[in-house]
C-alpha positions in Angstrom: 60.1 270.3 26.8 59.6 267.3 24.8 62.4 265.4 22.9 61.4 263.9 19.5 62.5 263.4 15.8 60.7 265.7 13.2 60.2 264.5 9.7 61.1 267.6 7.8 58.8 267.8 4.3 57.5 269.9 1.9 54.7 269.2 -0.9 55.7 269.9 -4.6 52.5 269.7 -7.8 53.9 267.0 -9.7 53.2 264.9 -13.1 53.3 261.2 -13.6 55.2 260.3 -16.7 55.9 257.1 -18.5 59.8 255.3 -17.9 59.5 254.3 -21.6 57.8 255.9 -24.9 58.2 254.5 -28.4 56.9 255.8 -31.7 56.2 253.1 -33.6 57.1 253.3 -37.3 56.9 250.9 -40.2 60.5 249.8 -41.4 59.5 248.9 -44.6 57.3 250.4 -47.3 54.1 248.7 -48.0 50.2 248.8 -47.6 48.5 248.3 -44.3 46.4 245.1 -44.4 45.5 244.6 -40.6 45.4 246.9 -37.5 45.3 244.2 -35.0 45.7 246.3 -31.6 42.3 248.0 -29.9 43.5 251.9 -29.3 44.2 252.4 -25.7 44.5 249.1 -24.5 47.1 247.2 -23.0 49.5 245.1 -25.0 52.5 242.7 -24.1 56.2 243.1 -25.8 56.0 241.2 -28.9 52.4 241.4 -29.6 51.1 242.3 -33.4 50.3 245.7 -33.9 49.9 246.0 -37.7 50.5 244.1 -40.6 51.6 245.1 -44.2 51.0 243.3 -47.4 53.7 240.7 -47.6 52.8 239.3 -51.1 56.0 241.8 -52.7 58.2 240.7 -50.0 57.4 236.8 -49.9 58.0 237.1 -53.7 61.6 238.6 -53.0 62.2 235.7 -50.5 61.3 233.0 -53.3 63.7 234.9 -55.7 66.6 235.0 -53.6 66.0 231.2 -52.4 65.9 230.2 -56.3 69.4 232.2 -56.9 71.2 230.3 -53.7 70.0 226.9 -54.9 71.1 227.9 -58.5 74.7 229.1 -57.2 74.8 226.2 -55.0 74.4 223.6 -57.8 77.1 225.5 -60.2 78.9 225.6 -57.2 79.1 221.6 -56.8 79.6 220.8 -60.3 82.6 223.5 -60.1 84.3 221.4 -57.2 83.6 218.2 -59.0 85.7 220.0 -62.0 88.4 220.8 -59.9 88.7 217.4 -58.0 88.9 216.0 -62.0 91.3 218.6 -63.0 93.8 217.7 -59.6 93.6 214.2 -60.6 94.2 215.0 -64.2 97.1 217.3 -63.4 98.8 214.3 -61.0 99.3 212.1 -64.2 100.3 215.8 -67.0 96.3 214.9 -68.6 95.7 218.4 -67.7 97.5 222.1 -67.8 98.4 224.2 -65.2 96.1 226.6 -66.6 93.1 224.8 -66.6 93.8 223.3 -63.0 93.7 227.1 -61.8 91.2 228.3 -63.9 88.7 225.5 -62.3 90.0 226.1 -58.5 89.1 230.1 -59.1 85.7 229.3 -60.5 85.2 227.2 -57.1 86.2 230.4 -55.2 84.0 232.8 -57.4 81.2 230.4 -56.7 81.6 230.4 -53.2 81.6 234.0 -52.9 78.6 234.0 -55.2 77.2 231.8 -53.0 77.9 234.1 -49.8 76.4 237.3 -51.6 73.0 235.2 -52.3 73.1 234.3 -48.6 73.1 238.0 -47.4 70.6 238.6 -49.7 68.3 236.1 -48.4 68.7 236.6 -45.0 67.7 240.8 -46.3 64.7 239.3 -48.2 63.6 237.5 -44.9 64.4 240.0 -42.9 62.3 242.7 -44.9 59.5 240.0 -44.8 59.7 240.1 -41.2 59.2 243.5 -41.2 55.8 243.5 -42.5 54.3 242.3 -38.9 54.9 245.3 -36.8 55.0 244.3 -33.6 55.3 246.3 -29.7 58.8 246.4 -28.6 57.8 247.0 -25.2 54.7 246.2 -22.9 52.5 249.2 -22.3 49.4 250.4 -23.3 49.1 251.9 -27.0 47.2 254.7 -28.8 45.3 255.7 -31.0 46.0 254.1 -34.5 47.4 257.1 -36.8 47.5 254.9 -40.2 44.5 252.7 -40.9 44.0 249.9 -43.1 44.5 250.6 -47.1 46.8 253.6 -46.5 50.8 252.9 -47.7 53.7 253.9 -45.3 57.0 254.7 -46.0 58.7 252.7 -43.9 62.3 253.2 -45.6 62.2 257.3 -45.4 63.8 259.1 -42.5 60.5 260.8 -41.8 57.6 257.9 -41.8 54.4 258.3 -40.7 54.1 257.6 -36.8 51.7 254.5 -36.7 50.9 254.5 -33.3 52.8 255.7 -29.8 53.4 253.3 -27.1 53.8 254.1 -23.4 55.1 252.0 -20.4 52.7 251.9 -17.3 55.0 250.3 -14.4 56.7 251.6 -13.2 56.3 255.3 -14.0 58.2 258.7 -13.0 56.6 261.4 -11.2 58.5 264.3 -12.3 58.3 267.7 -10.0 59.7 271.2 -9.9 61.5 272.4 -7.0 63.4 275.9 -5.9 66.7 276.6 -4.6 66.0 276.6 -1.1 64.4 272.7 -1.6 67.4 271.9 -3.6 70.0 272.4 -1.0 67.9 271.6 1.9 67.2 267.9 0.4 69.2 267.2 -2.3 72.6 268.9 -1.3 72.3 267.8 2.4 71.6 263.9 2.0 74.9 264.2 0.4 74.1 261.3 -2.1 72.1 259.3 0.1 68.5 257.8 -1.5 65.7 260.4 -0.4 62.1 258.9 -0.2 59.1 260.4 -1.8 55.6 259.9 -1.4 53.0 260.2 -3.8 49.2 261.1 -3.8 47.0 261.7 -6.7 44.3 264.5 -6.9 41.4 262.6 -5.3 43.6 260.3 -2.8 44.2 261.4 1.0 47.7 262.2 2.2 50.5 260.3 -0.2 50.0 256.7 0.0 52.2 255.5 -2.5 55.9 255.4 -1.6 58.5 256.2 -4.4 62.4 257.2 -4.5 64.1 260.2 -5.8 65.5 258.6 -8.7 67.7 261.2 -10.1 68.1 264.9 -10.6 67.9 266.8 -13.8 71.1 268.5 -15.0 69.3 271.2 -16.3 67.7 274.1 -13.7 65.2 276.9 -14.5 66.9 280.0 -14.2 63.2 281.9 -14.0 
């Protein structure tokens, strides 16, 4: 009799899936001016995919900047007047009512300046959204929307511009029956399980992998 360790194994058909998949959409409304990628190519995170017409958004930024500058000029004048009123109040050269009005004017303009800054930040954010970039690294799909089309990015059901999937690492999903589950998963008691993967044109299973997780649903059939 020969005593030796035997590695028990089973084979299952599987399918390769991306660990990350993104349906790229626009976040603002605008006409597509440029498609900056080649369908099927690999892109890095942050690479430009689409450019929308940025002219309306640049105009909004300029308008918000002008409003902020006007408010800051008014605020500087109001602060000067408030200091003057404070000095005059000490010598009884002005009334308490006029001094309080000057102080209130400063506070109102400070609040207006905060609102102008928020408006400017939102305008700059929308301007940045005219450049649609890759959120992850991976392989980009077909350009579903081409140059010249209007996209309604502010709508909840805005059209998909393209799809992007990660390519490394990948999932290999497979289905096993109850007997295999009890044999390997339950018997391992939480210990990591090694899995070997082979493609259709390869001999054996040359790719080492590990069992990452077991889904929380079962197929009753």
